[in-house]
VOBA-1610 file (N, C-alpha, C; in pm, whole numbers, padded with zeros to 5 digits, always signed):
BEGIN
Met+00085-00119+00000Met+00000+00000+00000Met+00089+00124+00000Leu+00061+00215-00092Leu+00138+00338-00101Leu+00089+00443-00002Glu+00180+00527+00039Glu+00149+00639+00128Glu+00131+00765+00044Ile+00053+00859+00095Ile+00037+00988+00027Ile+00174+01051+00008Gly+00200+01098-00113Gly+00326+01163-00145Gly+00434+01070-00197Glu+00412+00940-00187Glu+00509+00843-00238Glu+00509+00847-00391Gln+00625+00814-00448Gln+00637+00808-00593Gln+00593+00672-00645Val+00526+00674-00760Val+00482+00550-00822Val+00512+00558-00971Phe+00554+00448-01026Phe+00583+00432-01168Phe+00451+00394-01236Ile+00430+00440-01360Ile+00306+00408-01433Ile+00345+00344-01566Gln+00284+00230-01597Gln+00314+00158-01721Gln+00186+00127-01797Ser+00192+00150-01926Ser+00081+00119-02014Ser+00131+00021-02121Phe+00056-00084-02143Phe+00092-00187-02239Phe-00009-00187-02354Lys+00021-00264-02456Lys-00075-00290-02564Lys-00133-00430-02545His-00238-00459-02618His-00309-00586-02606His-00216-00706-02625Asp-00114-00690-02709Asp-00021-00801-02736Asp+00086-00816-02628Gly+00081-00732-02523Gly+00176-00741-02413Gly+00296-00649-02427Ser+00311-00584-02541Ser+00425-00494-02560Ser+00406-00366-02478Leu+00517-00311-02434Leu+00514-00188-02357Leu+00475-00072-02450His+00382+00011-02407His+00332+00122-02488His+00391+00255-02441Arg+00382+00282-02310Arg+00424+00412-02256Arg+00451+00396-02107Thr+00553+00469-02058Thr+00580+00470-01915Thr+00597+00614-01866Trp+00551+00637-01745Trp+00572+00763-01676Trp+00674+00731-01567Ala+00782+00808-01561Ala+00891+00779-01468Ala+00849+00795-01323Lys+00752+00883-01297Lys+00707+00901-01160Lys+00571+00969-01158Gly+00500+00941-01053Gly+00377+01010-01023Gly+00370+01021-00872Thr+00308+01125-00825Thr+00293+01143-00680Thr+00159+01082-00639Phe+00166+00978-00561Phe+00046+00906-00517Phe-00032+00992-00416Leu-00164+01006-00441Leu-00248+01082-00350Leu-00348+00997-00274Glu-00411+00901-00344Glu-00516+00824-00276Glu-00549+00697-00353Glu-00590+00597-00276Glu-00651+00477-00332Glu-00789+00464-00270Thr-00890+00449-00355Thr-01025+00423-00307Thr-01063+00283-00354Ala-01183+00241-00326Ala-01230+00111-00374Ala-01238+00109-00526Asp-01252+00227-00587Asp-01275+00235-00731Asp-01155+00279-00815Phe-01062+00355-00757Phe-00954+00410-00839Phe-00833+00449-00755Tyr-00722+00474-00829Tyr-00600+00531-00773Tyr-00591+00675-00826Val-00546+00767-00742Val-00526+00905-00784Val-00377+00938-00772Val-00321+00988-00882Val-00179+01021-00891Val-00167+01157-00959Val-00070+01237-00916Val-00041+01361-00985Val+00092+01346-01058Thr+00093+01384-01185Thr+00217+01390-01261Thr+00246+01537-01290Tyr+00372+01573-01279Tyr+00413+01710-01309Tyr+00562+01709-01341Lys+00597+01762-01456Lys+00736+01761-01503Lys+00791+01618-01496Thr+00709+01526-01543Thr+00741+01384-01538Thr+00791+01338-01675Leu+00899+01263-01678Leu+00947+01206-01803Leu+00856+01092-01847Val+00817+01096-01974Val+00731+00995-02033Val+00809+00931-02148Ser+00816+00799-02148Ser+00887+00727-02254Ser+00786+00651-02339Glu+00792+00672-02470Glu+00705+00604-02564Glu+00774+00478-02617Ala+00697+00383-02665Ala+00752+00258-02718Ala+00845+00283-02836Asn+00820+00390-02911Asn+00904+00418-03028Asn+01035+00488-02992Gly+01062+00505-02861Gly+01186+00566-02815Gly+01175+00715-02785Arg+01067+00778-02825Arg+01049+00920-02796Arg+01033+00941-02645Val+01101+01042-02593Val+01091+01077-02452Val+01052+01223-02444Trp+00955+01253-02359Trp+00910+01390-02343Trp+00874+01413-02196Gln+00851+01538-02160Gln+00821+01572-02021Gln+00685+01640-02014Thr+00605+01600-01915Thr+00476+01665-01897Thr+00500+01810-01858Arg+00413+01900-01906Arg+00434+02044-01885Arg+00357+02102-01768Glu+00242+02046-01742Glu+00156+02101-01637Glu+00118+01992-01539Pro+00075+02033-01419Pro+00027+01932-01326Pro-00096+01861-01384Ala-00102+01733-01364Ala-00217+01654-01411Ala-00260+01560-01299Ile-00388+01565-01269Ile-00445+01473-01170Ile-00498+01354-01249Cys-00444+01237-01221Cys-00474+01117-01300Cys-00557+01020-01218Phe-00664+00972-01278Phe-00754+00876-01215Phe-00741+00744-01290Phe-00689+00642-01222Phe-00673+00510-01280Phe-00778+00419-01216Tyr-00879+00384-01294Tyr-00993+00308-01243Tyr-00961+00159-01233Lys-01013+00096-01128Lys-00989-00046-01102Lys-01087-00137-01174Arg-01207-00088-01204Arg-01309-00174-01267Arg-01360-00119-01400Leu-01342+00009-01422Leu-01386+00071-01547Leu-01273+00063-01649Trp-01310+00065-01775Trp-01215+00044-01883Trp-01165+00178-01939Phe-01115+00263-01850Phe-01054+00389-01893Phe-00978+00450-01778Asn-00896+00549-01813Asn-00832+00634-01713Asn-00843+00778-01762Val-00839+00870-01667Val-00862+01011-01699Val-00745+01093-01647Ile-00684+01169-01737Ile-00575+01259-01703Ile-00630+01401-01711Ser-00639+01466-01597Ser-00696+01600-01586Ser-00582+01700-01583Met-00554+01762-01698Met-00440+01853-01711Met-00481+01994-01671Ile-00416+02046-01569Ile-00450+02178-01515Ile-00371+02283-01592Arg-00444+02358-01676Arg-00381+02460-01760Arg-00436+02598-01726Lys-00367+02700-01774Lys-00407+02838-01744Lys-00549+02869-01792Asn-00590+02809-01904Asn-00723+02836-01960Asn-00830+02740-01908Gly-00796+02658-01809Gly-00890+02562-01753Gly-00837+02420-01761Val-00919+02325-01723Val-00878+02185-01722Val-00911+02120-01856Thr-00811+02056-01915Thr-00830+01975-02035Thr-00813+01830-01991Tyr-00905+01745-02034Tyr-00903+01604-01995Tyr-00859+01519-02113Tyr-00760+01433-02090Tyr-00722+01334-02189Tyr-00757+01199-02130Cys-00851+01131-02194Cys-00906+01007-02139Cys-00868+00891-02229Asn-00805+00792-02172Asn-00762+00674-02246Asn-00858+00559-02222Ile-00909+00501-02329Ile-00984+00376-02315Ile-00877+00270-02291Ala-00887+00203-02177Ala-00783+00110-02134Ala-00844+00007-02040Ser-00774-00100-02020Ser-00819-00201-01924Ser-00825-00140-01785Pro-00901-00203-01695Pro-00893-00159-01556Pro-00748-00162-01509Ser-00711-00067-01426Ser-00572-00055-01379Ser-00551-00139-01254Leu-00427-00182-01237Leu-00389-00253-01115Leu-00258-00195-01065Leu-00238-00208-00937Leu-00114-00164-00874Leu-00045-00286-00820Asp+00079-00307-00864Asp+00159-00416-00808Asp+00286-00356-00748Glu+00382-00439-00715Glu+00504-00387-00650Glu+00587-00299-00743Glu+00560-00304-00874Glu+00636-00224-00971Glu+00571-00091-01005Ala+00439-00094-01034Ala+00376+00022-01096Ala+00225+00010-01097Ile+00160+00120-01136Ile+00020+00116-01177Ile+00024+00075-01324Lys-00054-00027-01359Lys-00046-00085-01494Lys-00185-00097-01557Asn-00187-00083-01690Asn-00309-00108-01767Asn-00272-00137-01911Ile-00373-00178-01987Ile-00357-00202-02131Ile-00430-00091-02204Asp-00357-00019-02288Asp-00415+00090-02366Asp-00483+00034-02491Tyr-00608+00076-02512Tyr-00683+00026-02628Tyr-00710+00134-02732Asp-00615+00227-02745Asp-00609+00320-02857Asp-00710+00433-02855Leu-00837+00404-02836Leu-00939+00509-02840Leu-00916+00607-02726Asp-00925+00735-02757Asp-00908+00839-02657Asp-01022+00939-02669Leu-01056+00999-02559Leu-01155+01106-02557Leu-01087+01228-02498Lys-01089+01339-02574Lys-01033+01464-02523Lys-01150+01557-02493Val-01150+01611-02371Val-01255+01702-02328Val-01189+01837-02298Phe-01236+01940-02366Phe-01180+02073-02354Phe-01245+02150-02240Pro-01179+02258-02194Pro-01234+02335-02081Pro-01378+02384-02104Asn-01416+02408-02228Asn-01553+02454-02256Asn-01654+02340-02265Gly-01607+02215-02245Gly-01696+02100-02249Gly-01702+02028-02383Asp-01645+02089-02488Asp-01642+02021-02618Asp-01560+01893-02605Met-01600+01791-02683Met-01532+01661-02679Met-01499+01614-02819Ile-01391+01538-02829Ile-01355+01477-02955Ile-01297+01338-02927Val-01337+01239-03008Val-01280+01104-02998Val-01157+01101-03088Leu-01047+01052-03035Leu-00921+01047-03107Leu-00877+00904-03134Asp-00794+00888-03234Asp-00722+00763-03265Asp-00813+00647-03306Glu-00927+00678-03368Glu-01015+00571-03416Glu-00949+00486-03524Asp-00865+00549-03607Asp-00795+00474-03711Asp-00695+00375-03651Glu-00624+00418-03548Glu-00531+00330-03478Glu-00607+00214-03412Phe-00721+00244-03353Phe-00804+00142-03290Phe-00847+00037-03394Glu-00896+00081-03508Glu-00940-00012-03613Glu-00824-00099-03662Arg-00706-00037-03679Arg-00587-00113-03721Arg-00551-00219-03617His-00551-00180-03491His-00513-00274-03386His-00618-00382-03361Cys-00743-00350-03388Cys-00849-00453-03378Cys-00814-00572-03467Ile-00766-00541-03586Ile-00730-00646-03683Ile-00593-00704-03650Leu-00494-00617-03632Leu-00356-00659-03610Leu-00339-00744-03484Met-00408-00705-03377Met-00393-00775-03249Met-00513-00864-03218Asn-00603-00875-03316Asn-00717-00967-03306Asn-00800-00944-03179Tyr-00847-00820-03160Tyr-00933-00791-03045Tyr-01061-00873-03059Pro-01100-00945-02956Pro-01226-01020-02961Pro-01346-00925-02971Glu-01451-00970-03035Glu-01574-00888-03050Glu-01629-00843-02915Ala-01626-00931-02818Ala-01677-00895-02685Ala-01597-00780-02625Leu-01466-00779-02647Leu-01381-00671-02598Leu-01414-00540-02669Ile-01429-00545-02800Ile-01462-00425-02878Ile-01593-00365-02829Lys-01689-00449-02800Lys-01818-00402-02748Lys-01800-00331-02613Ile-01722-00390-02524Ile-01695-00331-02392Ile-01628-00194-02410Leu-01530-00186-02499Leu-01455-00062-02516Leu-01546+00051-02566Tyr-01634+00021-02661Tyr-01727+00124-02708Tyr-01829+00162-02600Gln-01873+00064-02522Gln-01965+00095-02411Gln-01897+00187-02309Gln-01771+00159-02279Gln-01698+00240-02182Gln-01670+00380-02235Leu-01651+00394-02365Leu-01637+00526-02426Leu-01765+00608-02403Asp-01880+00542-02415Asp-02008+00608-02388Asp-02020+00648-02241Val-01980+00559-02150Val-01984+00588-02006Val-01897+00710-01976Leu-01780+00711-02034Leu-01686+00821-02015Leu-01745+00953-02065Gly-01804+00951-02183Gly-01867+01071-02238Gly-01980+01121-02149Asp-02060+01029-02098Asp-02170+01067-02006Asp-02115+01130-01878Met-02007+01074-01824Met-01947+01131-01704Met-01900+01274-01731Ala-01840+01296-01847Ala-01791+01430-01882Ala-01907+01528-01897Ile-02012+01487-01967Ile-02129+01574-01986Ile-02192+01611-01853Asn-02201+01514-01763Asn-02267+01534-01633Asn-02172+01583-01524Arg-02045+01609-01560Arg-01945+01660-01465Arg-01933+01571-01341Gln-01923+01441-01367Gln-01909+01344-01259Gln-01764+01300-01244Gly-01730+01252-01126Gly-01596+01199-01101Gly-01489+01301-01131Pro-01389+01265-01209Pro-01277+01356-01235Pro-01319+01483-01311Phe-01438+01483-01368Phe-01488+01599-01442Phe-01558+01699-01350Asn-01563+01668-01221Asn-01624+01755-01122Asn-01515+01845-01063Gln-01531+01976-01080Gln-01427+02070-01038Gln-01398+02062-00888Glu-01499+02039-00806Glu-01477+02029-00662Glu-01386+01911-00626Ile-01406+01800-00695Ile-01321+01682-00671Ile-01177+01712-00712Leu-01161+01773-00830Leu-01026+01809-00875Leu-00959+01905-00778Asp-01035+02006-00735Asp-00979+02105-00642Asp-00931+02038-00514Arg-01009+01942-00462Arg-00971+01873-00339Arg-00837+01801-00355Tyr-00821+01730-00469Tyr-00695+01658-00492Tyr-00579+01754-00519Tyr-00606+01863-00588Tyr-00499+01959-00616Tyr-00450+02026-00488Val-00542+02063-00401Val-00505+02121-00272Val-00426+02019-00190Leu-00467+01894-00192Leu-00393+01789-00121Leu-00251+01780-00175Tyr-00237+01780-00307Tyr-00105+01774-00370Tyr-00020+01894-00330Leu-00076+02014-00340Leu-00001+02135-00307Leu+00036+02142-00160Gly-00042+02076-00076Gly-00019+02081+00068Gly+00080+01979+00120Leu+00134+01896+00032Leu+00233+01799+00078Leu+00349+01873+00144Asp+00405+01811+00243Asp+00519+01866+00314Asp+00623+01920+00216Arg+00668+02042+00235Arg+00763+02108+00143Arg+00891+02027+00125Glu+00945+01969+00229Glu+01067+01891+00217Glu+01040+01766+00133Lys+00927+01702+00159Lys+00889+01585+00081Lys+00871+01625-00065Gln+00810+01743-00088Gln+00786+01792-00222Gln+00918+01812-00297Lys+01019+01866-00228Lys+01150+01885-00292Lys+01208+01752-00337Asn+01193+01649-00252Asn+01242+01515-00288Asn+01165+01456-00404Ile+01035+01483-00408Ile+00949+01430-00514Ile+00990+01486-00650Glu+01023+01613-00655Glu+01049+01679-00782Glu+01192+01660-00831Lys+01274+01585-00758Lys+01413+01560-00802Lys+01416+01457-00911
//
């Protein structure tokens, strides 16, 4: 069990088991019965193709244990932008928070507009990695659930919930915070 403020590694795989993306660190905030909450900020991200980049803004990340998605709430000057990955339910083991990325993404802008991304990649991988029909059905259903949550401002789309986690993150012990950001 992780403690508040502890660092956690995040790994995303593809359906075929190959590594897709890793986040070098995230600041663990909470585990509930339904999800893990982690903040990433100035975190190195490594892509499977070798590209490495750094996150620019604080992001409150919700990794769901039973739902087939995760939500990255990026805190920007013009408001919160949400990048939502359709993915397997996440698990935490001794190494990292882990899930399988299923290509489809939902981006929700500060004004509430939404766009589905990477449908072409999803269709390619359905064939290439032989996604079962039952899985494809679940993924589309979960995309609908995610869209409904965004429209109704539920869960990570609720500003009060985000504010609570952001204040918790900002309130971490200053010395601990210095160690976290190294």
